[in-house]
N, C-alpha and C positions, 0 to 999 in steps of 0.2 A: 607065245612070242610071235607067232605068225600074224595073229589078228592085231596085236599092238603095232607091228610094222606097217600093216596095210590101214589102220584106223588110230593114228597117234593122238588125234584130238579126243576121241571117246576114251582113250586111255588116261590122258591128262586130266580131264574133266568128267568124272564118273557120272553126274547127272545125265550126261548126254548119252551115256550107254543105255539107259533106260528108255529113252525117248526114241533112238534110232534103231530100227530093225538091224539085225545082223545081215551083212552082205552075204549073199550066196554065190559062191565061186562058180557056179554053172551059168548065172547070169550075165557076167561080165568079167573078163579077166584083163586087169590093167596091166600095162606095159610095165617094165623095170623103172623107167624114167618117171612114170606117173607115181610109183611107190616113193621114190626119192624126193619128189616134189612134196607130197603129203607129210613125209617125215620132216623135212626142212621147214615147212609151214608149221607143223605142230610144236616142234622145239623152238621155232621163232617166237611163237606165242607165250610159250612157258618162259622164255628170257625177257621178252619186252613187257609183258603185263605187269610184272612188278616195278619196272622203271616208269610205266605210265602212272601207277598208283602212287609212286614217291613224287612224281611231278604235280599230281593233282593235290597231294599233301602240301606241297610248297604253296601253290596258288591259294589253297585254303588258308594258310598261315597269313599270306600277304593281305587276303580279304578280312580275316580278323583283325590284324593290326589296323588296317584302315577304318574298320567299323568301330574299333575301340577308340581310335583318335577322334573320329567325328562325334562319338557319344560324349566324350571327355570335354571337346571343344565347345559343343553345344550345352552340356549340362553343368559342368563344373567352371568352365571359363566364361560361359554365358556370351559367346560370341553371337551376336544377333545377325539375321539375314539382312544383305545389302550393306554390311559394314565395311567402313575403309580402314584398312589394316597395314601397319608398317611393320615389316619383319627386320629384325636385327641380324644382319647377315655377315657372318665372319668369313664363311668359305669353308668352315669345319663341317664334320659329318652331321652334327645336330641341327645347326641352322639351315644347312642345305635340304635335309630331309624335312624340315618345317615348311621351307619355302616351296618344295616339291608338292607336298600335301596340301598345303593351303591353295595353291595353284590349281591342282588336280580338281579340288572340290569347289572352286568358286563359280564356276557356272551353275552348279546345283544350288548354291546358297546365294548366288549373285554377290560374292564378295568382291571388293575392289582391292588388289594387292599391291603394295609398294615394298621396296627394299632400301636399306641404308647400311652402308659399310663405312667404318671408322679405322682409318689407317693409323695404328698407334706408332709406326715408325720405331719400333722397339727391337726389330729383328733385320734390319737393313733390307737387302734385296729380297729376302724371303716375304717380308711384309709387302712389298711391292708386287711380288708375283701372287700374292693373296688377293689384293686389290684387282689385278689383271684377270685373274680366273673369275671373280665376282662379276666383274663388268661383262665379261663374255658369257657367263651364265645368265644374267638378266637380259642381255641382248637376244640371246637364243630364245628365252621364254617370253620375251616382250613384256618385261616388268619394268616399271619406271624405277630408277636407281639414283639415291642420293650419296654421295661420297664426300668425306671430309678427311683431311690429314693434320696430325698433331702439329702444331707450330713449334718453332724453336729448335734447338740443337737435337740431332738424333741421337747423340751419345748421353744426353742429359738423363739422369737416373731419376724416375718418378715412382712412387710407391703404387701399389695396386689400387688402393683406394682413390687416389688422385686421378688415375687412368679411368677407373670406373666412372668417376663424377664427370670427366671430360666426355666420355663416350655417351652417357646419359642426356647430358646437356644437348650434344649434337642430335641424337634421337629424338629429343623433345622438339628441337627447332625444325627437324625434317618432317616430323609428324604434323607439326603445325602447317607447314608448306603444303603437305599432301591433304591437309584436312582430315587426318586420320584419327578415329577416336581410339583405337586399339594400337598398342605396341606389343608385338609378340616376340618372345625369347625362346631360345632352343633347349632351355634347361630340361634334364631328364632326371630319372630315378637315382642315378648314381651321384649326380650332383646334389640332390636333397640329401642324401645320405652323408656325403662329404661334408656340406654345410653344416649339418647338425653336429658332426664330430668336431668341425673347425671351431665353432662357436661354444661347444661344450669345453673344449680344452683352453679356450680363451676365458671363459666365464661369462655366462649368458643366462637371461630368463627365457621364458617359452617364447617371447616375440622374436629374439635371435634365433632360437632353435628351429623356428618355423619361417624363416625369412623368405624361403622360397614357396609361394603359395600359387595355386592355379590362378587366381585372379586378385588384384589389388589396384588400388588407385594411387598414383603419384603425381603431383603437380598438375592435376587436371586430366591427366591420361589413364587409360585402363590398361593395366600391364597383365598380360596373359601368357600362360606357360601350357601350351597344349600338348607337349611331349612328357609331361610329369610322369604318367603311368608307365613309361617304356624304360627299360634298362639300356646302357650304352650298347651291349651286345645286340639286343633286339633291333636297335635302329641301324646299326653297322649290317646286320644280315638283311633287313628290309632294302637298304641301298645296294647290297651285293645282289639281290633277286632282281631289283629294278635296273642294275647296271647304271647307276648314278654316281658320277666322279665328285670328289671333294678334296680338300686341302688338309693336310696334317700339320699341326703346330708343333715345331720342334722344341719349343720351350717347355711343352708339357712333359718332356723326359728329363728336364732338370729337377733336381732335388732341391734347389736353392729356396724355391717357395714352399710354404707350409702345406698349402692345398695339395701340391704335387706329392709330398712325402706322405700325406695321409692316403692319397689315391695309390700310390706305387708301393708303399711300405706297409702303413698301418691296417688298410682294409684287407690286403692279401693275408698278412698274419692272422687277422680276427676270422677271415673265412677258413684258413688252414687249421687253426688250433681252438676255435670256439663254436662257429657257426657258418656253414658253407653258404646260407642264405642271409647273411648279416645285412647286405644292402637292400634286400626286401625288407627286413624287420625295421632297419632305421628308418627307411621311408615310411613305413606304416607308423612308426612311433611318432615321426614328425607330422603326419596326417592327424593322428589323434590330439597331439598338443595344438595344431593349427585350429581345430574345432573348439577346443577348450579355451584357446587363447581368444577367440572371437567372442565367446560367452562372457569371459571375464571384461573385455572392452564394453560390452553392452551394460554390464552391471555398473561399470565405473563411470560411464558418460555422463550420468546425471550430476555429477560433482564439478563438471566443467561449466564455466560461465563464459559470455563473450569475451571478457578480459583476463580470465584465469580460473581459480579453483574458488569453490565456496568451502569455507572453513567448517561451517555447520554440516554439510553432507559428508566432509572428510572424516570428521570425528565420529560419525555414526557409522563408518565403515570399517571392516576388518583391515589389518595391516596389508595384506595382499591386495586389496582393492584400492587401498590409499596408494600404494606405489604404482599401481597400474594407472590411476587416475593421474599422478604426477608425470608419468611417462607419456601419457596421451596430451596433456597440456603442453609439456615441453616440446613434443613433436609438432604440435598445432602452430605454436609462436615462434619456434626456432625454424621450422621447415623440415627437420629431419632429426634423427638420433644420433648422428656422427659425433663421435668424442664424448657422448654422454655415457658414463658409467654408473655403477651402483651407489657410489658415494655422492654423486652429484643429485640423484634422487633422494637419498637420506637427509641431504642438507636442506632441499625443499621441504620435506616432512617435519623436520625439527623446528621450522617456523610455527607449527601449530602450538607449540609449547614455550618457546622462548626465541628471542631474536626479532629483528626488523627487516633484514634482507639477506640474500644471498646472491652470488654471481655464478652463473654457468658459462660453458664455453661459447665462443662466437658473440661475445658481448650482450648475452642476455641475463637481465636481472630479475629476480623474483622478490617482491616487496610484500609485506604483511600490512594491510590496513583495515582495521575493524574486522568484519566478517569475511573478508576475501583476500586471497593471494594473487596479486597482479603480477603478469609477466609483461616485461617491456624492454626495449633496447636500452643498454647502458649509456648513461649521459657522457661518459668519458671512457675510454680504454683503461680497463683494470685488468691486473693479473687474475686468473681464474682462481676463485676461493671455493673450497669445499666446507668451509665452515662459516655459518651465519653470523652476522655482527650481533653482539650482545647490548 
């Protein structure tokens, strides 16, 4: 016990005991104050070394997060060096983290970063506070910002699809003004899992189940989602470590919207009763379906022609590829697949055996002439029909 009191470090770290020769009491007799100093220093090391290790682990987690982000942005999103990029910035945790990361690595990759905020005006003063937060953030980070507000009455009720459409139209215009090739969204792993369940409940094919992809092209712009590999919790932890502020959307707590019910009720139930890693598994399933979906697209594209579909190619394809080709053609000539369901695709395919034409939503008509199915705008407004004319 006497040697421990006089040499606490050697006692705390046994390897030092073999290297440091024992102190001879005859050579030097320390004072009582010197003994207390050594004791406090030794126990201080014992207390603070674990704390230092924990701090180092936290820094390592941050570095791993950032490296994974760069890897995904470069390899899966294929964001090129010197790219001009517009970030869809709502002010929430995901979009703020995305803006911060892109800004941080922009000197390394010579990216030019812009931001765009669309004020939906659906939450009154809270929406205005979100806008003010975004403006202050971009001013502090010296990032050019585009802002737009929804026109019309603030109490007017609009469905989520209409609001998304208005937002994307604004983002596309802002990207054109910024001459940005890329539009970056802050969707993450939980969003991918929720979207898969949402479309599965509604009824959808592989394309709907995998709608959140790392990279896609829409209206001439490349849509990228660099945060897809990360969960909502990982992003929140990263922001906490970096001490980055963000806004919380109170509407996310409402169970009025189906996505919120999936997020707050269905997924927690599945985690508790079936699989605690259900979010990871659903995101993995979406990734598998996404790759298979891309392969089906490549196999179905030979049936497309500049004006529609080739009957010869369609008849030589399996039913799955026929449906895929019909969806690709509809998306090409309509501009999107909104309001297109299974019955509409089947009405197109029935023209292979009987009938002359069928009508799709948004005044798109499919006409069979000889060896081709032609997609063209309707001559006059008709009610949408799911059954081709005989």
